[in-house]
mmCIF file as gemmi writes it, N, C-alpha and C atoms, coordinates in Angstrom:
data_model
loop_
_atom_site.group_PDB
_atom_site.id
_atom_site.type_symbol
_atom_site.label_atom_id
_atom_site.label_alt_id
_atom_site.label_comp_id
_atom_site.label_asym_id
_atom_site.label_entity_id
_atom_site.label_seq_id
_atom_site.pdbx_PDB_ins_code
_atom_site.Cartn_x
_atom_site.Cartn_y
_atom_site.Cartn_z
_atom_site.occupancy
_atom_site.B_iso_or_equiv
_atom_site.pdbx_formal_charge
_atom_site.auth_seq_id
_atom_site.auth_asym_id
_atom_site.pdbx_PDB_model_num
ATOM 1 N N . MET Axp A 1 ? -3.709 8.276 -3.088 1 0 ? 1 A 1
ATOM 2 C CA . MET Axp A 1 ? -3.483 6.94 -2.458 1 0 ? 1 A 1
ATOM 3 C C . MET Axp A 1 ? -2.023 6.591 -2.68 1 0 ? 1 A 1
ATOM 4 N N . ASN Axp A 2 ? -1.39 6.184 -1.647 1 0 ? 2 A 1
ATOM 5 C CA . ASN Axp A 2 ? 0.033 5.739 -1.705 1 0 ? 2 A 1
ATOM 6 C C . ASN Axp A 2 ? 0.143 4.226 -1.947 1 0 ? 2 A 1
ATOM 7 N N . GLU Axp A 3 ? 0.73 3.857 -2.95 1 0 ? 3 A 1
ATOM 8 C CA . GLU Axp A 3 ? 0.909 2.457 -3.354 1 0 ? 3 A 1
ATOM 9 C C . GLU Axp A 3 ? 2.035 1.784 -2.516 1 0 ? 3 A 1
ATOM 10 N N . GLU Axp A 4 ? 1.789 0.724 -1.8 1 0 ? 4 A 1
ATOM 11 C CA . GLU Axp A 4 ? 2.808 0.04 -1.188 1 0 ? 4 A 1
ATOM 12 C C . GLU Axp A 4 ? 3.243 -1.246 -1.918 1 0 ? 4 A 1
ATOM 13 N N . MET Axp A 5 ? 4.458 -1.649 -1.911 1 0 ? 5 A 1
ATOM 14 C CA . MET Axp A 5 ? 4.951 -2.753 -2.622 1 0 ? 5 A 1
ATOM 15 C C . MET Axp A 5 ? 6.23 -3.292 -1.934 1 0 ? 5 A 1
ATOM 16 N N . GLU Axp A 6 ? 6.504 -4.557 -2.122 1 0 ? 6 A 1
ATOM 17 C CA . GLU Axp A 6 ? 7.681 -5.172 -1.591 1 0 ? 6 A 1
ATOM 18 C C . GLU Axp A 6 ? 8.259 -6.114 -2.595 1 0 ? 6 A 1
ATOM 19 N N . LEU Axp A 7 ? 9.551 -6.043 -2.824 1 0 ? 7 A 1
ATOM 20 C CA . LEU Axp A 7 ? 10.248 -6.959 -3.778 1 0 ? 7 A 1
ATOM 21 C C . LEU Axp A 7 ? 11.448 -7.561 -2.897 1 0 ? 7 A 1
ATOM 22 N N . GLU Axp A 8 ? 11.959 -8.611 -3.452 1 0 ? 8 A 1
ATOM 23 C CA . GLU Axp A 8 ? 13.099 -9.277 -2.86 1 0 ? 8 A 1
ATOM 24 C C . GLU Axp A 8 ? 14.063 -9.71 -3.889 1 0 ? 8 A 1
ATOM 25 N N . GLY Axp A 9 ? 15.461 -9.472 -3.592 1 0 ? 9 A 1
ATOM 26 C CA . GLY Axp A 9 ? 16.42 -9.879 -4.707 1 0 ? 9 A 1
ATOM 27 C C . GLY Axp A 9 ? 17.796 -9.843 -4.096 1 0 ? 9 A 1
ATOM 28 N N . PRO Axp A 10 ? 18.815 -10.272 -4.831 1 0 ? 10 A 1
ATOM 29 C CA . PRO Axp A 10 ? 20.182 -10.362 -4.389 1 0 ? 10 A 1
ATOM 30 C C . PRO Axp A 10 ? 20.889 -9.041 -4.553 1 0 ? 10 A 1
ATOM 31 N N . VAL Axp A 11 ? 21.927 -8.802 -3.683 1 0 ? 11 A 1
ATOM 32 C CA . VAL Axp A 11 ? 22.86 -7.697 -3.842 1 0 ? 11 A 1
ATOM 33 C C . VAL Axp A 11 ? 23.875 -8.088 -4.88 1 0 ? 11 A 1
ATOM 34 N N . LEU Axp A 12 ? 24.085 -7.373 -5.933 1 0 ? 12 A 1
ATOM 35 C CA . LEU Axp A 12 ? 25.154 -7.641 -6.917 1 0 ? 12 A 1
ATOM 36 C C . LEU Axp A 12 ? 26.317 -6.734 -6.754 1 0 ? 12 A 1
ATOM 37 N N . LYS Axp A 13 ? 27.452 -7.137 -7.21 1 0 ? 13 A 1
ATOM 38 C CA . LYS Axp A 13 ? 28.72 -6.34 -7.301 1 0 ? 13 A 1
ATOM 39 C C . LYS Axp A 13 ? 29.112 -6.276 -8.769 1 0 ? 13 A 1
ATOM 40 N N . VAL Axp A 14 ? 29.125 -5.105 -9.296 1 0 ? 14 A 1
ATOM 41 C CA . VAL Axp A 14 ? 29.569 -4.91 -10.692 1 0 ? 14 A 1
ATOM 42 C C . VAL Axp A 14 ? 30.605 -3.855 -10.655 1 0 ? 14 A 1
ATOM 43 N N . ASN Axp A 15 ? 31.715 -4.048 -11.197 1 0 ? 15 A 1
ATOM 44 C CA . ASN Axp A 15 ? 32.839 -3.129 -11.295 1 0 ? 15 A 1
ATOM 45 C C . ASN Axp A 15 ? 33.131 -2.487 -9.899 1 0 ? 15 A 1
ATOM 46 N N . GLY Axp A 16 ? 33.067 -3.355 -8.832 1 0 ? 16 A 1
ATOM 47 C CA . GLY Axp A 16 ? 33.38 -2.918 -7.469 1 0 ? 16 A 1
ATOM 48 C C . GLY Axp A 16 ? 32.303 -2.209 -6.801 1 0 ? 16 A 1
ATOM 49 N N . GLU Axp A 17 ? 31.12 -2.033 -7.458 1 0 ? 17 A 1
ATOM 50 C CA . GLU Axp A 17 ? 30.03 -1.254 -6.879 1 0 ? 17 A 1
ATOM 51 C C . GLU Axp A 17 ? 28.882 -2.207 -6.504 1 0 ? 17 A 1
ATOM 52 N N . LEU Axp A 18 ? 28.353 -2.132 -5.2 1 0 ? 18 A 1
ATOM 53 C CA . LEU Axp A 18 ? 27.232 -2.912 -4.84 1 0 ? 18 A 1
ATOM 54 C C . LEU Axp A 18 ? 25.945 -2.288 -5.413 1 0 ? 18 A 1
ATOM 55 N N . MET Axp A 19 ? 25.006 -3.094 -5.769 1 0 ? 19 A 1
ATOM 56 C CA . MET Axp A 19 ? 23.803 -2.529 -6.379 1 0 ? 19 A 1
ATOM 57 C C . MET Axp A 19 ? 22.664 -3.559 -6.443 1 0 ? 19 A 1
ATOM 58 N N . LEU Axp A 20 ? 21.521 -3.085 -6.685 1 0 ? 20 A 1
ATOM 59 C CA . LEU Axp A 20 ? 20.329 -3.936 -6.918 1 0 ? 20 A 1
ATOM 60 C C . LEU Axp A 20 ? 19.991 -3.659 -8.382 1 0 ? 20 A 1
ATOM 61 N N . LEU Axp A 21 ? 19.641 -4.63 -9.145 1 0 ? 21 A 1
ATOM 62 C CA . LEU Axp A 21 ? 19.079 -4.477 -10.483 1 0 ? 21 A 1
ATOM 63 C C . LEU Axp A 21 ? 17.705 -5.058 -10.537 1 0 ? 21 A 1
ATOM 64 N N . ILE Axp A 22 ? 16.697 -4.147 -10.588 1 0 ? 22 A 1
ATOM 65 C CA . ILE Axp A 22 ? 15.251 -4.614 -10.524 1 0 ? 22 A 1
ATOM 66 C C . ILE Axp A 22 ? 14.633 -4.42 -11.873 1 0 ? 22 A 1
ATOM 67 N N . PRO Axp A 23 ? 14.156 -5.558 -12.46 1 0 ? 23 A 1
ATOM 68 C CA . PRO Axp A 23 ? 13.503 -5.429 -13.764 1 0 ? 23 A 1
ATOM 69 C C . PRO Axp A 23 ? 12.367 -4.404 -13.714 1 0 ? 23 A 1
ATOM 70 N N . LEU Axp A 24 ? 12.301 -3.571 -14.702 1 0 ? 24 A 1
ATOM 71 C CA . LEU Axp A 24 ? 11.292 -2.46 -14.784 1 0 ? 24 A 1
ATOM 72 C C . LEU Axp A 24 ? 9.873 -3.087 -14.797 1 0 ? 24 A 1
ATOM 73 N N . GLU Axp A 25 ? 9.749 -4.343 -15.586 1 0 ? 25 A 1
ATOM 74 C CA . GLU Axp A 25 ? 8.5 -4.953 -15.606 1 0 ? 25 A 1
ATOM 75 C C . GLU Axp A 25 ? 8.022 -5.607 -14.321 1 0 ? 25 A 1
ATOM 76 N N . ASP Axp A 26 ? 8.962 -5.923 -13.38 1 0 ? 26 A 1
ATOM 77 C CA . ASP Axp A 26 ? 8.717 -6.621 -12.198 1 0 ? 26 A 1
ATOM 78 C C . ASP Axp A 26 ? 8.551 -5.613 -10.953 1 0 ? 26 A 1
ATOM 79 N N . GLY Axp A 27 ? 8.495 -4.394 -11.155 1 0 ? 27 A 1
ATOM 80 C CA . GLY Axp A 27 ? 8.327 -3.414 -10.151 1 0 ? 27 A 1
ATOM 81 C C . GLY Axp A 27 ? 9.265 -2.246 -10.118 1 0 ? 27 A 1
ATOM 82 N N . GLY Axp A 28 ? 10.319 -2.307 -10.874 1 0 ? 28 A 1
ATOM 83 C CA . GLY Axp A 28 ? 11.371 -1.379 -10.925 1 0 ? 28 A 1
ATOM 84 C C . GLY Axp A 28 ? 10.775 -0.014 -11.308 1 0 ? 28 A 1
ATOM 85 N N . ALA Axp A 29 ? 9.828 -0.036 -12.31 1 0 ? 29 A 1
ATOM 86 C CA . ALA Axp A 29 ? 9.327 1.218 -12.766 1 0 ? 29 A 1
ATOM 87 C C . ALA Axp A 29 ? 8.487 1.949 -11.659 1 0 ? 29 A 1
ATOM 88 N N . ALA Axp A 30 ? 7.858 1.156 -10.781 1 0 ? 30 A 1
ATOM 89 C CA . ALA Axp A 30 ? 7.048 1.773 -9.679 1 0 ? 30 A 1
ATOM 90 C C . ALA Axp A 30 ? 8.03 2.339 -8.583 1 0 ? 30 A 1
ATOM 91 N N . LEU Axp A 31 ? 9.23 1.841 -8.533 1 0 ? 31 A 1
ATOM 92 C CA . LEU Axp A 31 ? 10.207 2.253 -7.443 1 0 ? 31 A 1
ATOM 93 C C . LEU Axp A 31 ? 11.033 3.466 -7.996 1 0 ? 31 A 1
ATOM 94 N N . ALA Axp A 32 ? 11.014 3.719 -9.229 1 0 ? 32 A 1
ATOM 95 C CA . ALA Axp A 32 ? 11.964 4.793 -9.759 1 0 ? 32 A 1
ATOM 96 C C . ALA Axp A 32 ? 11.72 6.121 -9.093 1 0 ? 32 A 1
ATOM 97 N N . GLU Axp A 33 ? 10.472 6.495 -8.871 1 0 ? 33 A 1
ATOM 98 C CA . GLU Axp A 33 ? 10.239 7.829 -8.296 1 0 ? 33 A 1
ATOM 99 C C . GLU Axp A 33 ? 10.755 7.951 -6.833 1 0 ? 33 A 1
ATOM 100 N N . SER Axp A 34 ? 10.515 6.894 -6.057 1 0 ? 34 A 1
ATOM 101 C CA . SER Axp A 34 ? 10.865 6.912 -4.535 1 0 ? 34 A 1
ATOM 102 C C . SER Axp A 34 ? 12.41 6.69 -4.429 1 0 ? 34 A 1
ATOM 103 N N . SER Axp A 35 ? 13.067 6.232 -5.446 1 0 ? 35 A 1
ATOM 104 C CA . SER Axp A 35 ? 14.573 6.062 -5.41 1 0 ? 35 A 1
ATOM 105 C C . SER Axp A 35 ? 15.412 7.089 -6.138 1 0 ? 35 A 1
ATOM 106 N N . ARG Axp A 36 ? 14.674 8.181 -6.556 1 0 ? 36 A 1
ATOM 107 C CA . ARG Axp A 36 ? 15.472 9.134 -7.25 1 0 ? 36 A 1
ATOM 108 C C . ARG Axp A 36 ? 16.65 9.727 -6.426 1 0 ? 36 A 1
ATOM 109 N N . GLY Axp A 37 ? 17.767 9.79 -7.114 1 0 ? 37 A 1
ATOM 110 C CA . GLY Axp A 37 ? 19.002 10.253 -6.471 1 0 ? 37 A 1
ATOM 111 C C . GLY Axp A 37 ? 19.867 9.085 -6.219 1 0 ? 37 A 1
ATOM 112 N N . ILE Axp A 38 ? 19.37 7.875 -6.03 1 0 ? 38 A 1
ATOM 113 C CA . ILE Axp A 38 ? 20.289 6.757 -5.79 1 0 ? 38 A 1
ATOM 114 C C . ILE Axp A 38 ? 20.023 5.683 -6.866 1 0 ? 38 A 1
ATOM 115 N N . SER Axp A 39 ? 19.227 5.959 -7.905 1 0 ? 39 A 1
ATOM 116 C CA . SER Axp A 39 ? 18.97 4.986 -8.859 1 0 ? 39 A 1
ATOM 117 C C . SER Axp A 39 ? 19.071 5.551 -10.277 1 0 ? 39 A 1
ATOM 118 N N . GLU Axp A 40 ? 19.07 4.662 -11.2 1 0 ? 40 A 1
ATOM 119 C CA . GLU Axp A 40 ? 18.982 5.137 -12.608 1 0 ? 40 A 1
ATOM 120 C C . GLU Axp A 40 ? 18.446 3.944 -13.449 1 0 ? 40 A 1
ATOM 121 N N . VAL Axp A 41 ? 17.804 4.285 -14.559 1 0 ? 41 A 1
ATOM 122 C CA . VAL Axp A 41 ? 17.227 3.244 -15.463 1 0 ? 41 A 1
ATOM 123 C C . VAL Axp A 41 ? 18.414 2.889 -16.437 1 0 ? 41 A 1
ATOM 124 N N . GLN Axp A 42 ? 18.738 1.61 -16.44 1 0 ? 42 A 1
ATOM 125 C CA . GLN Axp A 42 ? 19.719 1.041 -17.358 1 0 ? 42 A 1
ATOM 126 C C . GLN Axp A 42 ? 19.009 -0.071 -18.162 1 0 ? 42 A 1
ATOM 127 N N . GLY Axp A 43 ? 18.628 0.296 -19.367 1 0 ? 43 A 1
ATOM 128 C CA . GLY Axp A 43 ? 18.094 -0.729 -20.256 1 0 ? 43 A 1
ATOM 129 C C . GLY Axp A 43 ? 16.67 -1.082 -19.627 1 0 ? 43 A 1
ATOM 130 N N . GLU Axp A 44 ? 16.589 -2.379 -19.385 1 0 ? 44 A 1
ATOM 131 C CA . GLU Axp A 44 ? 15.261 -2.863 -18.886 1 0 ? 44 A 1
ATOM 132 C C . GLU Axp A 44 ? 15.237 -2.966 -17.254 1 0 ? 44 A 1
ATOM 133 N N . PHE Axp A 45 ? 16.271 -2.404 -16.647 1 0 ? 45 A 1
ATOM 134 C CA . PHE Axp A 45 ? 16.338 -2.457 -15.251 1 0 ? 45 A 1
ATOM 135 C C . PHE Axp A 45 ? 16.465 -1.113 -14.509 1 0 ? 45 A 1
ATOM 136 N N . LEU Axp A 46 ? 15.997 -1.08 -13.247 1 0 ? 46 A 1
ATOM 137 C CA . LEU Axp A 46 ? 16.324 0.034 -12.346 1 0 ? 46 A 1
ATOM 138 C C . LEU Axp A 46 ? 17.445 -0.362 -11.639 1 0 ? 46 A 1
ATOM 139 N N . LYS Axp A 47 ? 18.508 0.344 -11.708 1 0 ? 47 A 1
ATOM 140 C CA . LYS Axp A 47 ? 19.773 0.164 -10.973 1 0 ? 47 A 1
ATOM 141 C C . LYS Axp A 47 ? 19.823 1.046 -9.737 1 0 ? 47 A 1
ATOM 142 N N . ILE Axp A 48 ? 19.766 0.395 -8.496 1 0 ? 48 A 1
ATOM 143 C CA . ILE Axp A 48 ? 19.896 1.117 -7.277 1 0 ? 48 A 1
ATOM 144 C C . ILE Axp A 48 ? 21.233 0.919 -6.717 1 0 ? 48 A 1
ATOM 145 N N . ALA Axp A 49 ? 22.071 1.918 -6.607 1 0 ? 49 A 1
ATOM 146 C CA . ALA Axp A 49 ? 23.404 1.853 -6.096 1 0 ? 49 A 1
ATOM 147 C C . ALA Axp A 49 ? 23.364 1.794 -4.526 1 0 ? 49 A 1
ATOM 148 N N . ILE Axp A 50 ? 24.239 0.955 -3.972 1 0 ? 50 A 1
ATOM 149 C CA . ILE Axp A 50 ? 24.282 0.847 -2.477 1 0 ? 50 A 1
ATOM 150 C C . ILE Axp A 50 ? 25.689 1.281 -2.136 1 0 ? 50 A 1
ATOM 151 N N . PRO Axp A 51 ? 25.878 2.478 -1.604 1 0 ? 51 A 1
ATOM 152 C CA . PRO Axp A 51 ? 27.168 2.961 -1.116 1 0 ? 51 A 1
ATOM 153 C C . PRO Axp A 51 ? 27.808 2.064 -0.037 1 0 ? 51 A 1
ATOM 154 N N . GLU Axp A 52 ? 29.061 2.106 0.038 1 0 ? 52 A 1
ATOM 155 C CA . GLU Axp A 52 ? 29.762 1.21 1.071 1 0 ? 52 A 1
ATOM 156 C C . GLU Axp A 52 ? 29.228 1.519 2.461 1 0 ? 52 A 1
ATOM 157 N N . TRP Axp A 53 ? 29.104 2.726 2.872 1 0 ? 53 A 1
ATOM 158 C CA . TRP Axp A 53 ? 28.671 3.112 4.117 1 0 ? 53 A 1
ATOM 159 C C . TRP Axp A 53 ? 27.334 2.577 4.452 1 0 ? 53 A 1
ATOM 160 N N . LEU Axp A 54 ? 26.353 2.562 3.422 1 0 ? 54 A 1
ATOM 161 C CA . LEU Axp A 54 ? 25.094 1.991 3.654 1 0 ? 54 A 1
ATOM 162 C C . LEU Axp A 54 ? 25.067 0.457 3.802 1 0 ? 54 A 1
ATOM 163 N N . ALA Axp A 55 ? 26.012 -0.228 2.972 1 0 ? 55 A 1
ATOM 164 C CA . ALA Axp A 55 ? 26.102 -1.621 3.033 1 0 ? 55 A 1
ATOM 165 C C . ALA Axp A 55 ? 26.624 -2.032 4.413 1 0 ? 55 A 1
ATOM 166 N N . GLY Axp A 56 ? 27.48 -1.185 4.999 1 0 ? 56 A 1
ATOM 167 C CA . GLY Axp A 56 ? 28.04 -1.39 6.315 1 0 ? 56 A 1
ATOM 168 C C . GLY Axp A 56 ? 26.974 -1.293 7.393 1 0 ? 56 A 1
ATOM 169 N N . VAL Axp A 57 ? 26.138 -0.179 7.298 1 0 ? 57 A 1
ATOM 170 C CA . VAL Axp A 57 ? 25.042 -0.014 8.242 1 0 ? 57 A 1
ATOM 171 C C . VAL Axp A 57 ? 24.075 -1.097 8.196 1 0 ? 57 A 1
ATOM 172 N N . LEU Axp A 58 ? 23.709 -1.526 7.019 1 0 ? 58 A 1
ATOM 173 C CA . LEU Axp A 58 ? 22.709 -2.67 6.75 1 0 ? 58 A 1
ATOM 174 C C . LEU Axp A 58 ? 23.292 -3.993 6.934 1 0 ? 58 A 1
ATOM 175 N N . ARG Axp A 59 ? 24.603 -4.117 6.989 1 0 ? 59 A 1
ATOM 176 C CA . ARG Axp A 59 ? 25.352 -5.368 7.144 1 0 ? 59 A 1
ATOM 177 C C . ARG Axp A 59 ? 24.919 -6.301 5.919 1 0 ? 59 A 1
ATOM 178 N N . ILE Axp A 60 ? 25.159 -5.758 4.844 1 0 ? 60 A 1
ATOM 179 C CA . ILE Axp A 60 ? 24.886 -6.559 3.555 1 0 ? 60 A 1
ATOM 180 C C . ILE Axp A 60 ? 26.119 -6.594 2.71 1 0 ? 60 A 1
ATOM 181 N N . GLU Axp A 61 ? 26.255 -7.74 1.996 1 0 ? 61 A 1
ATOM 182 C CA . GLU Axp A 61 ? 27.464 -7.937 1.073 1 0 ? 61 A 1
ATOM 183 C C . GLU Axp A 61 ? 26.841 -8.515 -0.192 1 0 ? 61 A 1
ATOM 184 N N . GLU Axp A 62 ? 27.799 -8.66 -1.152 1 0 ? 62 A 1
ATOM 185 C CA . GLU Axp A 62 ? 27.409 -9.296 -2.413 1 0 ? 62 A 1
ATOM 186 C C . GLU Axp A 62 ? 26.784 -10.579 -2.199 1 0 ? 62 A 1
ATOM 187 N N . GLY Axp A 63 ? 25.68 -10.851 -2.867 1 0 ? 63 A 1
ATOM 188 C CA . GLY Axp A 63 ? 25.039 -12.188 -2.835 1 0 ? 63 A 1
ATOM 189 C C . GLY Axp A 63 ? 23.906 -12.277 -1.733 1 0 ? 63 A 1
ATOM 190 N N . ASP Axp A 64 ? 23.885 -11.32 -0.781 1 0 ? 64 A 1
ATOM 191 C CA . ASP Axp A 64 ? 22.828 -11.279 0.25 1 0 ? 64 A 1
ATOM 192 C C . ASP Axp A 64 ? 21.513 -10.973 -0.433 1 0 ? 64 A 1
ATOM 193 N N . LEU Axp A 65 ? 20.482 -11.594 0.175 1 0 ? 65 A 1
ATOM 194 C CA . LEU Axp A 65 ? 19.191 -11.26 -0.292 1 0 ? 65 A 1
ATOM 195 C C . LEU Axp A 65 ? 18.574 -10.099 0.601 1 0 ? 65 A 1
ATOM 196 N N . VAL Axp A 66 ? 17.957 -9.01 -0.125 1 0 ? 66 A 1
ATOM 197 C CA . VAL Axp A 66 ? 17.452 -7.923 0.561 1 0 ? 66 A 1
ATOM 198 C C . VAL Axp A 66 ? 16.02 -7.693 0.164 1 0 ? 66 A 1
ATOM 199 N N . ARG Axp A 67 ? 15.191 -6.999 1.098 1 0 ? 67 A 1
ATOM 200 C CA . ARG Axp A 67 ? 13.867 -6.561 0.687 1 0 ? 67 A 1
ATOM 201 C C . ARG Axp A 67 ? 13.872 -5.176 0.395 1 0 ? 67 A 1
ATOM 202 N N . VAL Axp A 68 ? 13.246 -4.836 -0.716 1 0 ? 68 A 1
ATOM 203 C CA . VAL Axp A 68 ? 13.047 -3.446 -1.057 1 0 ? 68 A 1
ATOM 204 C C . VAL Axp A 68 ? 11.522 -3.092 -0.998 1 0 ? 68 A 1
ATOM 205 N N . GLN Axp A 69 ? 11.231 -2.171 -0.079 1 0 ? 69 A 1
ATOM 206 C CA . GLN Axp A 69 ? 9.904 -1.844 0.198 1 0 ? 69 A 1
ATOM 207 C C . GLN Axp A 69 ? 9.615 -0.37 -0.141 1 0 ? 69 A 1
ATOM 208 N N . LYS Axp A 70 ? 8.452 -0.156 -0.7 1 0 ? 70 A 1
ATOM 209 C CA . LYS Axp A 70 ? 8.018 1.225 -0.983 1 0 ? 70 A 1
ATOM 210 C C . LYS Axp A 70 ? 6.72 1.423 -0.181 1 0 ? 70 A 1
ATOM 211 N N . SER Axp A 71 ? 6.77 2.422 0.723 1 0 ? 71 A 1
ATOM 212 C CA . SER Axp A 71 ? 5.613 2.664 1.515 1 0 ? 71 A 1
ATOM 213 C C . SER Axp A 71 ? 5.564 4.183 1.759 1 0 ? 71 A 1
ATOM 214 N N . ASN Axp A 72 ? 4.372 4.69 1.542 1 0 ? 72 A 1
ATOM 215 C CA . ASN Axp A 72 ? 4.251 6.165 1.655 1 0 ? 72 A 1
ATOM 216 C C . ASN Axp A 72 ? 5.192 6.958 0.905 1 0 ? 72 A 1
ATOM 217 N N . GLY Axp A 73 ? 5.576 6.477 -0.296 1 0 ? 73 A 1
ATOM 218 C CA . GLY Axp A 73 ? 6.475 7.225 -1.204 1 0 ? 73 A 1
ATOM 219 C C . GLY Axp A 73 ? 7.907 7.119 -0.808 1 0 ? 73 A 1
ATOM 220 N N . LYS Axp A 74 ? 8.209 6.366 0.216 1 0 ? 74 A 1
ATOM 221 C CA . LYS Axp A 74 ? 9.601 6.171 0.685 1 0 ? 74 A 1
ATOM 222 C C . LYS Axp A 74 ? 10.242 4.756 0.425 1 0 ? 74 A 1
ATOM 223 N N . LEU Axp A 75 ? 11.473 4.727 0.014 1 0 ? 75 A 1
ATOM 224 C CA . LEU Axp A 75 ? 12.133 3.427 -0.343 1 0 ? 75 A 1
ATOM 225 C C . LEU Axp A 75 ? 12.901 2.957 0.882 1 0 ? 75 A 1
ATOM 226 N N . ASN Axp A 76 ? 12.691 1.677 1.24 1 0 ? 76 A 1
ATOM 227 C CA . ASN Axp A 76 ? 13.357 1.103 2.357 1 0 ? 76 A 1
ATOM 228 C C . ASN Axp A 76 ? 14.016 -0.107 1.834 1 0 ? 76 A 1
ATOM 229 N N . ILE Axp A 77 ? 15.378 -0.322 2.23 1 0 ? 77 A 1
ATOM 230 C CA . ILE Axp A 77 ? 16.13 -1.497 1.838 1 0 ? 77 A 1
ATOM 231 C C . ILE Axp A 77 ? 16.527 -2.106 3.161 1 0 ? 77 A 1
ATOM 232 N N . GLN Axp A 78 ? 16.335 -3.472 3.349 1 0 ? 78 A 1
ATOM 233 C CA . GLN Axp A 78 ? 16.779 -4.105 4.557 1 0 ? 78 A 1
ATOM 234 C C . GLN Axp A 78 ? 17.122 -5.581 4.201 1 0 ? 78 A 1
ATOM 235 N N . PRO Axp A 79 ? 18.046 -6.069 4.948 1 0 ? 79 A 1
ATOM 236 C CA . PRO Axp A 79 ? 18.427 -7.532 4.605 1 0 ? 79 A 1
ATOM 237 C C . PRO Axp A 79 ? 17.352 -8.542 4.979 1 0 ? 79 A 1
ATOM 238 N N . ARG Axp A 80 ? 17.276 -9.542 4.247 1 0 ? 80 A 1
ATOM 239 C CA . ARG Axp A 80 ? 16.256 -10.533 4.54 1 0 ? 80 A 1
ATOM 240 C C . ARG Axp A 80 ? 16.526 -11.284 5.822 1 0 ? 80 A 1
ATOM 241 N N . GLU Axp A 81 ? 17.775 -11.46 6.111 1 0 ? 81 A 1
ATOM 242 C CA . GLU Axp A 81 ? 18.164 -12.185 7.39 1 0 ? 81 A 1
ATOM 243 C C . GLU Axp A 81 ? 19.29 -11.232 8.037 1 0 ? 81 A 1
ATOM 244 N N . ALA Axp A 82 ? 19.122 -11.072 9.306 1 0 ? 82 A 1
ATOM 245 C CA . ALA Axp A 82 ? 20.07 -10.241 10.05 1 0 ? 82 A 1
ATOM 246 C C . ALA Axp A 82 ? 21.471 -11.026 10.079 1 0 ? 82 A 1
ATOM 247 N N . ARG Axp A 83 ? 22.537 -10.2 9.84 1 0 ? 83 A 1
ATOM 248 C CA . ARG Axp A 83 ? 23.881 -10.79 9.884 1 0 ? 83 A 1
ATOM 249 C C . ARG Axp A 83 ? 24.349 -10.484 11.351 1 0 ? 83 A 1
ATOM 250 N N . LEU Axp A 84 ? 24.952 -11.488 11.874 1 0 ? 84 A 1
ATOM 251 C CA . LEU Axp A 84 ? 25.513 -11.369 13.244 1 0 ? 84 A 1
ATOM 252 C C . LEU Axp A 84 ? 26.818 -10.488 13.2 1 0 ? 84 A 1
ATOM 253 N N . VAL Axp A 85 ? 26.924 -9.739 14.288 1 0 ? 85 A 1
ATOM 254 C CA . VAL Axp A 85 ? 28.158 -8.916 14.458 1 0 ? 85 A 1
ATOM 255 C C . VAL Axp A 85 ? 29.205 -9.753 15.058 1 0 ? 85 A 1
ATOM 256 N N . ASN Axp A 86 ? 30.444 -9.614 14.424 1 0 ? 86 A 1
ATOM 257 C CA . ASN Axp A 86 ? 31.534 -10.415 14.977 1 0 ? 86 A 1
ATOM 258 C C . ASN Axp A 86 ? 32.228 -9.594 16.053 1 0 ? 86 A 1
């Protein structure tokens, strides 16, 4: 049985790198397997790096709220609100 879940949180910028920090207790542990290759456990958090090219495709920046969904073993990241194209 595939577990589905959805979390929401802000995009952070640390040392010039965009990322999500998801507390392991609040769902980060359940996302670790489906985010392998783009994430790592740092202390009590699952850190998911967001490369610049992906941030551009998703149109997300530091401080934006995003939804992280796990469905059928796949991880999806999407902005909570669509950003207008200038």
